[in-house]
PDB file as gemmi writes it, atoms N, CA and C in Angstrom:
CRYST1    1.000    1.000    1.000  90.00  90.00  90.00 P 1                      
ATOM      1  N   MET A   1      79.877 -26.198   3.611  1.00  0.00           N  
ATOM      2  CA  MET A   1      80.704 -27.124   4.359  1.00  0.00           C  
ATOM      3  C   MET A   1      81.333 -28.119   3.390  1.00  0.00           C  
ATOM      4  N   LYS A   2      82.536 -28.536   3.722  1.00  0.00           N  
ATOM      5  CA  LYS A   2      83.265 -29.469   2.884  1.00  0.00           C  
ATOM      6  C   LYS A   2      83.251 -30.857   3.529  1.00  0.00           C  
ATOM      7  N   ARG A   3      82.878 -31.850   2.744  1.00  0.00           N  
ATOM      8  CA  ARG A   3      82.833 -33.229   3.248  1.00  0.00           C  
ATOM      9  C   ARG A   3      84.260 -33.758   3.376  1.00  0.00           C  
ATOM     10  N   LYS A   4      84.627 -34.214   4.588  1.00  0.00           N  
ATOM     11  CA  LYS A   4      85.985 -34.674   4.856  1.00  0.00           C  
ATOM     12  C   LYS A   4      86.083 -36.195   4.973  1.00  0.00           C  
ATOM     13  N   PHE A   5      85.090 -36.826   5.619  1.00  0.00           N  
ATOM     14  CA  PHE A   5      85.121 -38.272   5.855  1.00  0.00           C  
ATOM     15  C   PHE A   5      83.759 -38.883   5.592  1.00  0.00           C  
ATOM     16  N   GLU A   6      83.778 -40.140   5.179  1.00  0.00           N  
ATOM     17  CA  GLU A   6      82.577 -40.942   5.084  1.00  0.00           C  
ATOM     18  C   GLU A   6      82.601 -41.886   6.288  1.00  0.00           C  
ATOM     19  N   ILE A   7      81.467 -42.079   6.945  1.00  0.00           N  
ATOM     20  CA  ILE A   7      81.384 -42.961   8.107  1.00  0.00           C  
ATOM     21  C   ILE A   7      80.821 -44.298   7.641  1.00  0.00           C  
ATOM     22  N   LEU A   8      81.578 -45.375   7.907  1.00  0.00           N  
ATOM     23  CA  LEU A   8      81.198 -46.711   7.451  1.00  0.00           C  
ATOM     24  C   LEU A   8      81.035 -47.671   8.622  1.00  0.00           C  
ATOM     25  N   ALA A   9      80.137 -48.632   8.461  1.00  0.00           N  
ATOM     26  CA  ALA A   9      79.950 -49.713   9.430  1.00  0.00           C  
ATOM     27  C   ALA A   9      80.125 -51.036   8.690  1.00  0.00           C  
ATOM     28  N   THR A  10      80.863 -51.964   9.288  1.00  0.00           N  
ATOM     29  CA  THR A  10      81.009 -53.301   8.729  1.00  0.00           C  
ATOM     30  C   THR A  10      79.859 -54.149   9.257  1.00  0.00           C  
ATOM     31  N   VAL A  11      79.053 -54.693   8.337  1.00  0.00           N  
ATOM     32  CA  VAL A  11      77.842 -55.417   8.746  1.00  0.00           C  
ATOM     33  C   VAL A  11      77.832 -56.868   8.289  1.00  0.00           C  
ATOM     34  N   GLY A  12      78.981 -57.397   7.934  1.00  0.00           N  
ATOM     35  CA  GLY A  12      79.043 -58.792   7.524  1.00  0.00           C  
ATOM     36  C   GLY A  12      80.165 -59.022   6.526  1.00  0.00           C  
ATOM     37  N   THR A  13      80.126 -60.183   5.896  1.00  0.00           N  
ATOM     38  CA  THR A  13      81.124 -60.529   4.884  1.00  0.00           C  
ATOM     39  C   THR A  13      80.423 -61.102   3.662  1.00  0.00           C  
ATOM     40  N   TRP A  14      81.136 -61.115   2.556  1.00  0.00           N  
ATOM     41  CA  TRP A  14      80.665 -61.745   1.330  1.00  0.00           C  
ATOM     42  C   TRP A  14      81.845 -62.408   0.656  1.00  0.00           C  
ATOM     43  N   THR A  15      81.568 -63.418  -0.156  1.00  0.00           N  
ATOM     44  CA  THR A  15      82.613 -64.178  -0.828  1.00  0.00           C  
ATOM     45  C   THR A  15      82.572 -63.892  -2.321  1.00  0.00           C  
ATOM     46  N   ASP A  16      83.726 -63.527  -2.881  1.00  0.00           N  
ATOM     47  CA  ASP A  16      83.854 -63.287  -4.315  1.00  0.00           C  
ATOM     48  C   ASP A  16      83.721 -64.626  -5.038  1.00  0.00           C  
ATOM     49  N   ALA A  17      82.769 -64.711  -5.956  1.00  0.00           N  
ATOM     50  CA  ALA A  17      82.498 -65.974  -6.649  1.00  0.00           C  
ATOM     51  C   ALA A  17      83.654 -66.409  -7.548  1.00  0.00           C  
ATOM     52  N   THR A  18      84.429 -65.468  -8.065  1.00  0.00           N  
ATOM     53  CA  THR A  18      85.504 -65.836  -8.985  1.00  0.00           C  
ATOM     54  C   THR A  18      86.786 -66.230  -8.264  1.00  0.00           C  
ATOM     55  N   THR A  19      87.100 -65.564  -7.156  1.00  0.00           N  
ATOM     56  CA  THR A  19      88.360 -65.847  -6.461  1.00  0.00           C  
ATOM     57  C   THR A  19      88.176 -66.632  -5.170  1.00  0.00           C  
ATOM     58  N   GLY A  20      86.958 -66.625  -4.618  1.00  0.00           N  
ATOM     59  CA  GLY A  20      86.717 -67.303  -3.345  1.00  0.00           C  
ATOM     60  C   GLY A  20      87.172 -66.494  -2.136  1.00  0.00           C  
ATOM     61  N   LYS A  21      87.660 -65.277  -2.375  1.00  0.00           N  
ATOM     62  CA  LYS A  21      88.154 -64.424  -1.295  1.00  0.00           C  
ATOM     63  C   LYS A  21      86.986 -63.820  -0.515  1.00  0.00           C  
ATOM     64  N   LYS A  22      87.110 -63.822   0.841  1.00  0.00           N  
ATOM     65  CA  LYS A  22      86.091 -63.201   1.684  1.00  0.00           C  
ATOM     66  C   LYS A  22      86.397 -61.709   1.824  1.00  0.00           C  
ATOM     67  N   ASN A  23      85.365 -60.905   1.724  1.00  0.00           N  
ATOM     68  CA  ASN A  23      85.479 -59.450   1.832  1.00  0.00           C  
ATOM     69  C   ASN A  23      84.497 -58.932   2.870  1.00  0.00           C  
ATOM     70  N   LYS A  24      84.813 -57.764   3.439  1.00  0.00           N  
ATOM     71  CA  LYS A  24      83.901 -57.131   4.390  1.00  0.00           C  
ATOM     72  C   LYS A  24      82.780 -56.427   3.642  1.00  0.00           C  
ATOM     73  N   ARG A  25      81.581 -56.524   4.176  1.00  0.00           N  
ATOM     74  CA  ARG A  25      80.435 -55.795   3.630  1.00  0.00           C  
ATOM     75  C   ARG A  25      80.255 -54.541   4.490  1.00  0.00           C  
ATOM     76  N   THR A  26      80.429 -53.381   3.860  1.00  0.00           N  
ATOM     77  CA  THR A  26      80.299 -52.133   4.606  1.00  0.00           C  
ATOM     78  C   THR A  26      79.096 -51.343   4.114  1.00  0.00           C  
ATOM     79  N   VAL A  27      78.566 -50.510   5.020  1.00  0.00           N  
ATOM     80  CA  VAL A  27      77.427 -49.655   4.729  1.00  0.00           C  
ATOM     81  C   VAL A  27      77.800 -48.243   5.154  1.00  0.00           C  
ATOM     82  N   ALA A  28      77.553 -47.260   4.293  1.00  0.00           N  
ATOM     83  CA  ALA A  28      77.772 -45.854   4.654  1.00  0.00           C  
ATOM     84  C   ALA A  28      76.643 -45.414   5.582  1.00  0.00           C  
ATOM     85  N   VAL A  29      77.007 -44.877   6.737  1.00  0.00           N  
ATOM     86  CA  VAL A  29      75.985 -44.461   7.702  1.00  0.00           C  
ATOM     87  C   VAL A  29      75.974 -42.957   7.939  1.00  0.00           C  
ATOM     88  N   GLY A  30      76.907 -42.227   7.344  1.00  0.00           N  
ATOM     89  CA  GLY A  30      76.923 -40.787   7.525  1.00  0.00           C  
ATOM     90  C   GLY A  30      78.195 -40.171   6.989  1.00  0.00           C  
ATOM     91  N   SER A  31      78.391 -38.884   7.321  1.00  0.00           N  
ATOM     92  CA  SER A  31      79.552 -38.131   6.849  1.00  0.00           C  
ATOM     93  C   SER A  31      80.015 -37.153   7.916  1.00  0.00           C  
ATOM     94  N   ILE A  32      81.288 -36.778   7.825  1.00  0.00           N  
ATOM     95  CA  ILE A  32      81.851 -35.728   8.671  1.00  0.00           C  
ATOM     96  C   ILE A  32      82.243 -34.586   7.760  1.00  0.00           C  
ATOM     97  N   TYR A  33      81.821 -33.379   8.117  1.00  0.00           N  
ATOM     98  CA  TYR A  33      82.074 -32.182   7.327  1.00  0.00           C  
ATOM     99  C   TYR A  33      82.945 -31.214   8.114  1.00  0.00           C  
ATOM    100  N   GLU A  34      83.664 -30.361   7.390  1.00  0.00           N  
ATOM    101  CA  GLU A  34      84.422 -29.289   8.022  1.00  0.00           C  
ATOM    102  C   GLU A  34      83.705 -27.979   7.712  1.00  0.00           C  
ATOM    103  N   SER A  35      83.369 -27.225   8.762  1.00  0.00           N  
ATOM    104  CA  SER A  35      82.666 -25.961   8.570  1.00  0.00           C  
ATOM    105  C   SER A  35      83.642 -24.891   8.087  1.00  0.00           C  
ATOM    106  N   THR A  36      83.107 -23.747   7.743  1.00  0.00           N  
ATOM    107  CA  THR A  36      83.951 -22.644   7.290  1.00  0.00           C  
ATOM    108  C   THR A  36      84.851 -22.124   8.401  1.00  0.00           C  
ATOM    109  N   HIS A  37      84.531 -22.458   9.659  1.00  0.00           N  
ATOM    110  CA  HIS A  37      85.341 -22.033  10.808  1.00  0.00           C  
ATOM    111  C   HIS A  37      86.321 -23.114  11.250  1.00  0.00           C  
ATOM    112  N   GLY A  38      86.400 -24.218  10.504  1.00  0.00           N  
ATOM    113  CA  GLY A  38      87.355 -25.273  10.809  1.00  0.00           C  
ATOM    114  C   GLY A  38      86.865 -26.329  11.790  1.00  0.00           C  
ATOM    115  N   LYS A  39      85.621 -26.224  12.240  1.00  0.00           N  
ATOM    116  CA  LYS A  39      85.077 -27.222  13.165  1.00  0.00           C  
ATOM    117  C   LYS A  39      84.577 -28.432  12.385  1.00  0.00           C  
ATOM    118  N   LEU A  40      84.702 -29.613  12.986  1.00  0.00           N  
ATOM    119  CA  LEU A  40      84.183 -30.832  12.368  1.00  0.00           C  
ATOM    120  C   LEU A  40      82.785 -31.105  12.905  1.00  0.00           C  
ATOM    121  N   VAL A  41      81.859 -31.385  11.996  1.00  0.00           N  
ATOM    122  CA  VAL A  41      80.482 -31.718  12.380  1.00  0.00           C  
ATOM    123  C   VAL A  41      80.115 -33.042  11.721  1.00  0.00           C  
ATOM    124  N   MET A  42      79.281 -33.820  12.404  1.00  0.00           N  
ATOM    125  CA  MET A  42      78.931 -35.156  11.936  1.00  0.00           C  
ATOM    126  C   MET A  42      77.453 -35.215  11.602  1.00  0.00           C  
ATOM    127  N   ARG A  43      77.143 -35.886  10.495  1.00  0.00           N  
ATOM    128  CA  ARG A  43      75.754 -36.114  10.081  1.00  0.00           C  
ATOM    129  C   ARG A  43      75.547 -37.621  10.001  1.00  0.00           C  
ATOM    130  N   ILE A  44      74.648 -38.164  10.815  1.00  0.00           N  
ATOM    131  CA  ILE A  44      74.322 -39.584  10.797  1.00  0.00           C  
ATOM    132  C   ILE A  44      73.048 -39.755   9.969  1.00  0.00           C  
ATOM    133  N   ASP A  45      73.125 -40.580   8.931  1.00  0.00           N  
ATOM    134  CA  ASP A  45      71.972 -40.822   8.061  1.00  0.00           C  
ATOM    135  C   ASP A  45      71.276 -42.139   8.368  1.00  0.00           C  
ATOM    136  N   ALA A  46      71.998 -43.090   8.969  1.00  0.00           N  
ATOM    137  CA  ALA A  46      71.433 -44.419   9.233  1.00  0.00           C  
ATOM    138  C   ALA A  46      72.202 -45.071  10.374  1.00  0.00           C  
ATOM    139  N   ILE A  47      71.544 -45.973  11.073  1.00  0.00           N  
ATOM    140  CA  ILE A  47      72.179 -46.782  12.110  1.00  0.00           C  
ATOM    141  C   ILE A  47      71.953 -48.244  11.721  1.00  0.00           C  
ATOM    142  N   PRO A  48      73.034 -49.020  11.597  1.00  0.00           N  
ATOM    143  CA  PRO A  48      72.865 -50.429  11.209  1.00  0.00           C  
ATOM    144  C   PRO A  48      72.074 -51.215  12.256  1.00  0.00           C  
ATOM    145  N   VAL A  49      71.235 -52.115  11.784  1.00  0.00           N  
ATOM    146  CA  VAL A  49      70.471 -52.978  12.690  1.00  0.00           C  
ATOM    147  C   VAL A  49      70.870 -54.440  12.518  1.00  0.00           C  
ATOM    148  N   SER A  50      71.891 -54.683  11.711  1.00  0.00           N  
ATOM    149  CA  SER A  50      72.351 -56.049  11.456  1.00  0.00           C  
ATOM    150  C   SER A  50      72.899 -56.680  12.732  1.00  0.00           C  
ATOM    151  N   PRO A  51      72.580 -57.946  12.995  1.00  0.00           N  
ATOM    152  CA  PRO A  51      73.158 -58.614  14.168  1.00  0.00           C  
ATOM    153  C   PRO A  51      74.668 -58.819  14.019  1.00  0.00           C  
ATOM    154  N   ASP A  52      75.200 -58.660  12.788  1.00  0.00           N  
ATOM    155  CA  ASP A  52      76.633 -58.802  12.547  1.00  0.00           C  
ATOM    156  C   ASP A  52      77.416 -57.517  12.832  1.00  0.00           C  
ATOM    157  N   TRP A  53      76.718 -56.404  13.116  1.00  0.00           N  
ATOM    158  CA  TRP A  53      77.404 -55.142  13.373  1.00  0.00           C  
ATOM    159  C   TRP A  53      77.959 -55.154  14.790  1.00  0.00           C  
ATOM    160  N   SER A  54      79.258 -54.840  14.928  1.00  0.00           N  
ATOM    161  CA  SER A  54      79.940 -54.877  16.226  1.00  0.00           C  
ATOM    162  C   SER A  54      79.756 -53.607  17.040  1.00  0.00           C  
ATOM    163  N   GLY A  55      79.210 -52.559  16.436  1.00  0.00           N  
ATOM    164  CA  GLY A  55      79.070 -51.290  17.128  1.00  0.00           C  
ATOM    165  C   GLY A  55      80.176 -50.303  16.769  1.00  0.00           C  
ATOM    166  N   TRP A  56      81.189 -50.765  16.054  1.00  0.00           N  
ATOM    167  CA  TRP A  56      82.303 -49.909  15.645  1.00  0.00           C  
ATOM    168  C   TRP A  56      82.005 -49.245  14.304  1.00  0.00           C  
ATOM    169  N   LEU A  57      82.480 -47.995  14.147  1.00  0.00           N  
ATOM    170  CA  LEU A  57      82.360 -47.262  12.892  1.00  0.00           C  
ATOM    171  C   LEU A  57      83.754 -46.903  12.394  1.00  0.00           C  
ATOM    172  N   GLN A  58      83.904 -46.798  11.085  1.00  0.00           N  
ATOM    173  CA  GLN A  58      85.186 -46.434  10.473  1.00  0.00           C  
ATOM    174  C   GLN A  58      85.033 -45.091   9.765  1.00  0.00           C  
ATOM    175  N   LEU A  59      86.121 -44.315   9.736  1.00  0.00           N  
ATOM    176  CA  LEU A  59      86.138 -43.079   8.971  1.00  0.00           C  
ATOM    177  C   LEU A  59      87.003 -43.294   7.737  1.00  0.00           C  
ATOM    178  N   LYS A  60      86.432 -43.015   6.579  1.00  0.00           N  
ATOM    179  CA  LYS A  60      87.159 -43.150   5.323  1.00  0.00           C  
ATOM    180  C   LYS A  60      87.312 -41.751   4.735  1.00  0.00           C  
ATOM    181  N   PRO A  61      88.551 -41.298   4.508  1.00  0.00           N  
ATOM    182  CA  PRO A  61      88.737 -39.955   3.944  1.00  0.00           C  
ATOM    183  C   PRO A  61      88.064 -39.813   2.583  1.00  0.00           C  
ATOM    184  N   CYS A  62      87.514 -38.650   2.335  1.00  0.00           N  
ATOM    185  CA  CYS A  62      86.930 -38.344   1.028  1.00  0.00           C  
ATOM    186  C   CYS A  62      88.003 -37.665   0.189  1.00  0.00           C  
ATOM    187  N   PHE A  63      88.216 -38.162  -0.992  1.00  0.00           N  
ATOM    188  CA  PHE A  63      89.224 -37.600  -1.886  1.00  0.00           C  
ATOM    189  C   PHE A  63      88.532 -36.793  -2.974  1.00  0.00           C  
ATOM    190  N   PRO A  64      89.136 -35.686  -3.425  1.00  0.00           N  
ATOM    191  CA  PRO A  64      88.491 -34.878  -4.460  1.00  0.00           C  
ATOM    192  C   PRO A  64      88.400 -35.590  -5.808  1.00  0.00           C  
ATOM    193  N   GLU A  65      89.382 -36.410  -6.138  1.00  0.00           N  
ATOM    194  CA  GLU A  65      89.390 -37.130  -7.410  1.00  0.00           C  
ATOM    195  C   GLU A  65      89.192 -38.619  -7.140  1.00  0.00           C  
ATOM    196  N   LEU A  66      88.336 -39.261  -7.907  1.00  0.00           N  
ATOM    197  CA  LEU A  66      88.117 -40.691  -7.768  1.00  0.00           C  
ATOM    198  C   LEU A  66      88.964 -41.429  -8.797  1.00  0.00           C  
ATOM    199  N   PRO A  67      89.421 -42.639  -8.457  1.00  0.00           N  
ATOM    200  CA  PRO A  67      90.165 -43.435  -9.434  1.00  0.00           C  
ATOM    201  C   PRO A  67      89.295 -43.717 -10.660  1.00  0.00           C  
ATOM    202  N   PRO A  68      89.905 -43.927 -11.831  1.00  0.00           N  
ATOM    203  CA  PRO A  68      89.121 -44.214 -13.039  1.00  0.00           C  
ATOM    204  C   PRO A  68      88.207 -45.422 -12.845  1.00  0.00           C  
ATOM    205  N   GLY A  69      86.976 -45.288 -13.303  1.00  0.00           N  
ATOM    206  CA  GLY A  69      86.022 -46.390 -13.221  1.00  0.00           C  
ATOM    207  C   GLY A  69      85.269 -46.465 -11.909  1.00  0.00           C  
ATOM    208  N   ARG A  70      85.615 -45.663 -10.911  1.00  0.00           N  
ATOM    209  CA  ARG A  70      84.944 -45.708  -9.608  1.00  0.00           C  
ATOM    210  C   ARG A  70      83.827 -44.682  -9.590  1.00  0.00           C  
ATOM    211  N   LYS A  71      82.668 -45.084  -9.106  1.00  0.00           N  
ATOM    212  CA  LYS A  71      81.510 -44.190  -9.037  1.00  0.00           C  
ATOM    213  C   LYS A  71      81.250 -43.817  -7.581  1.00  0.00           C  
ATOM    214  N   VAL A  72      80.668 -42.671  -7.381  1.00  0.00           N  
ATOM    215  CA  VAL A  72      80.322 -42.224  -6.040  1.00  0.00           C  
ATOM    216  C   VAL A  72      78.819 -41.983  -5.986  1.00  0.00           C  
ATOM    217  N   SER A  73      78.226 -42.286  -4.839  1.00  0.00           N  
ATOM    218  CA  SER A  73      76.799 -42.043  -4.686  1.00  0.00           C  
ATOM    219  C   SER A  73      76.565 -40.552  -4.526  1.00  0.00           C  
ATOM    220  N   PRO A  74      75.389 -40.071  -4.873  1.00  0.00           N  
ATOM    221  CA  PRO A  74      75.122 -38.636  -4.755  1.00  0.00           C  
ATOM    222  C   PRO A  74      75.284 -38.166  -3.318  1.00  0.00           C  
ATOM    223  N   GLY A  75      75.844 -36.986  -3.141  1.00  0.00           N  
ATOM    224  CA  GLY A  75      76.069 -36.422  -1.809  1.00  0.00           C  
ATOM    225  C   GLY A  75      74.788 -35.857  -1.222  1.00  0.00           C  
ATOM    226  N   MET A  76      74.887 -35.458   0.027  1.00  0.00           N  
ATOM    227  CA  MET A  76      73.744 -34.846   0.682  1.00  0.00           C  
ATOM    228  C   MET A  76      73.516 -33.458   0.116  1.00  0.00           C  
ATOM    229  N   PRO A  77      72.286 -33.008   0.081  1.00  0.00           N  
ATOM    230  CA  PRO A  77      72.041 -31.639  -0.363  1.00  0.00           C  
ATOM    231  C   PRO A  77      72.632 -30.657   0.647  1.00  0.00           C  
ATOM    232  N   ALA A  78      73.065 -29.521   0.162  1.00  0.00           N  
ATOM    233  CA  ALA A  78      73.657 -28.505   1.041  1.00  0.00           C  
ATOM    234  C   ALA A  78      72.581 -27.919   1.950  1.00  0.00           C  
ATOM    235  N   ALA A  79      72.999 -27.509   3.135  1.00  0.00           N  
ATOM    236  CA  ALA A  79      72.078 -26.858   4.066  1.00  0.00           C  
ATOM    237  C   ALA A  79      71.692 -25.496   3.511  1.00  0.00           C  
ATOM    238  N   PRO A  80      70.492 -25.014   3.815  1.00  0.00           N  
ATOM    239  CA  PRO A  80      70.087 -23.691   3.341  1.00  0.00           C  
ATOM    240  C   PRO A  80      71.070 -22.619   3.816  1.00  0.00           C  
ATOM    241  N   GLU A  81      71.231 -21.583   3.020  1.00  0.00           N  
ATOM    242  CA  GLU A  81      72.166 -20.504   3.331  1.00  0.00           C  
ATOM    243  C   GLU A  81      71.862 -19.911   4.705  1.00  0.00           C  
ATOM    244  N   GLY A  82      72.874 -19.705   5.506  1.00  0.00           N  
ATOM    245  CA  GLY A  82      72.710 -19.127   6.834  1.00  0.00           C  
ATOM    246  C   GLY A  82      72.623 -20.173   7.925  1.00  0.00           C  
ATOM    247  N   GLU A  83      72.169 -21.384   7.622  1.00  0.00           N  
ATOM    248  CA  GLU A  83      72.050 -22.434   8.626  1.00  0.00           C  
ATOM    249  C   GLU A  83      73.350 -23.193   8.823  1.00  0.00           C  
ATOM    250  N   GLN A  84      74.236 -23.155   7.831  1.00  0.00           N  
ATOM    251  CA  GLN A  84      75.482 -23.913   7.916  1.00  0.00           C  
ATOM    252  C   GLN A  84      76.348 -23.443   9.077  1.00  0.00           C  
ATOM    253  N   ASP A  85      76.651 -22.163   9.129  1.00  0.00           N  
ATOM    254  CA  ASP A  85      77.524 -21.652  10.179  1.00  0.00           C  
ATOM    255  C   ASP A  85      76.840 -21.657  11.537  1.00  0.00           C  
ATOM    256  N   ALA A  86      75.537 -21.370  11.577  1.00  0.00           N  
ATOM    257  CA  ALA A  86      74.822 -21.358  12.848  1.00  0.00           C  
ATOM    258  C   ALA A  86      74.827 -22.752  13.470  1.00  0.00           C  
ATOM    259  N   GLU A  87      74.642 -23.776  12.661  1.00  0.00           N  
ATOM    260  CA  GLU A  87      74.631 -25.149  13.176  1.00  0.00           C  
ATOM    261  C   GLU A  87      76.012 -25.544  13.696  1.00  0.00           C  
ATOM    262  N   ALA A  88      77.063 -25.183  12.978  1.00  0.00           N  
ATOM    263  CA  ALA A  88      78.418 -25.557  13.374  1.00  0.00           C  
ATOM    264  C   ALA A  88      78.874 -24.816  14.626  1.00  0.00           C  
ATOM    265  N   ASP A  89      78.410 -23.588  14.830  1.00  0.00           N  
ATOM    266  CA  ASP A  89      78.854 -22.777  15.968  1.00  0.00           C  
ATOM    267  C   ASP A  89      78.012 -22.978  17.227  1.00  0.00           C  
ATOM    268  N   GLU A  90      76.936 -23.704  17.089  1.00  0.00           N  
ATOM    269  CA  GLU A  90      76.026 -23.911  18.205  1.00  0.00           C  
ATOM    270  C   GLU A  90      76.739 -24.671  19.348  1.00  0.00           C  
ATOM    271  N   ASP A  91      76.598 -24.180  20.564  1.00  0.00           N  
ATOM    272  CA  ASP A  91      77.175 -24.907  21.710  1.00  0.00           C  
ATOM    273  C   ASP A  91      76.239 -26.041  22.073  1.00  0.00           C  
ATOM    274  N   ARG A  92      76.774 -27.238  22.053  1.00  0.00           N  
ATOM    275  CA  ARG A  92      75.967 -28.415  22.369  1.00  0.00           C  
ATOM    276  C   ARG A  92      76.351 -28.942  23.748  1.00  0.00           C  
ATOM    277  N   PRO A  93      75.389 -29.466  24.494  1.00  0.00           N  
ATOM    278  CA  PRO A  93      75.694 -29.966  25.832  1.00  0.00           C  
ATOM    279  C   PRO A  93      76.368 -31.320  25.847  1.00  0.00           C  
ATOM    280  N   PHE A  94      76.694 -31.898  24.705  1.00  0.00           N  
ATOM    281  CA  PHE A  94      77.333 -33.211  24.660  1.00  0.00           C  
ATOM    282  C   PHE A  94      78.602 -33.147  23.873  1.00  0.00           C  
TER     283      PHE A  94                                                      
END                                                                             
């Protein structure tokens, strides 16, 4: 499966000490993948418990190339062979 989006939650703000600018504090809570059959599947890794979380989530596209100097956290391990397509094709009641 190919990772298409990162799921983010805004859980507060922080102030840059050098510029004084306020920025949003975001936390990655999961990812959206595209299966080999073109279906989108979602994996939730965490649910924010911060009282500052509004309940809204954002989708940030995943790009194949990162800008110079930008680091990415390690991705999720791949599902065992044979489970990827079965999971994506499963009919869910929701």
